[in-house]
N, C-alpha and C positions, 0 to 999 in steps of 0.2 A: 521566651526565646524559642523559635522554631528550629527543629533539627532536620527539616526537609532539605534534600539535596537538589541543587539546580539541575535542570534538564540540559544535557549537552548533546547537541546535534552533530552527527558525523558529517561535516560539510563535504568532505572529499567523496564519501559514498553517495550523498544526495546529488552532488553535481554529476557523478557518473550515471546515476539513474535518470536524471533529467536529460543527459546527453543520449543515453541509449534509447529513451522513449521519444526522442525527437522533440522534447519539451512538453509532451503530454502530461507528464507527472507534475509539472509545475503550474498547470493552468486549471486546477480543480475549481469547479464552479459551485461545489456543494449542493448539486441538484439531485444527486443519487441516481442519475442515469446509468452510471457504471454498474451499480448493484442491480438495478432493474433489468438491464440488458445482458448481464453476465450469463453465459451458458452453464456456469457452475450449478445454478439452480436446477438444471435438468437432472443432475446426478445426486444432489443433496437437497434436503428439505429446506435448508436455509442457505442463502447465498453468502458470499464472502463479506467480511467487514472491511470494506475498502479503506475507510478512514484509519482503522487500526493498522492495515498493511502499509499505507503511506507513512504513518507515524513510525512504524517499525523500520521502514526503509530509511527514514531520517535518523533514527537513533542507533541503528546497527543491529545485527542479528542477536546480540546478547540481550537486547531489550525484552524480546519474547520469542524464544526459539520455536515455539509452536506456530506462530504466524509466519516465520521465515520458512518453515516446512510447508505451510499452506500455499505459498507462492508456486510450488511445483504442481499444483492443481490447475494452474492457468493454461488454457489451450492456445493462447496467443491469437485468438480470433479477431481481436480489435473491436469487439462489440462495445467495449467500455469507452472507447475513444470518442471525443466530440466530433 
């Protein structure tokens, strides 16, 4: 018998993120364009882990506080948007 806990998505938080991004957070095409185009790479040797950030947004800040803090590095340049 497995003791793994189910993943619980914070639906209210996710809906707020989708609303604030004009739906952009909900249309991920898994193409990695967001990571490739991100200006963050100009300041750090490795760009952000967009998948992990989206997952953290779904689960809530307690899932990984370091990723929540990483969101503050966003310059809101919209290079990641389709």
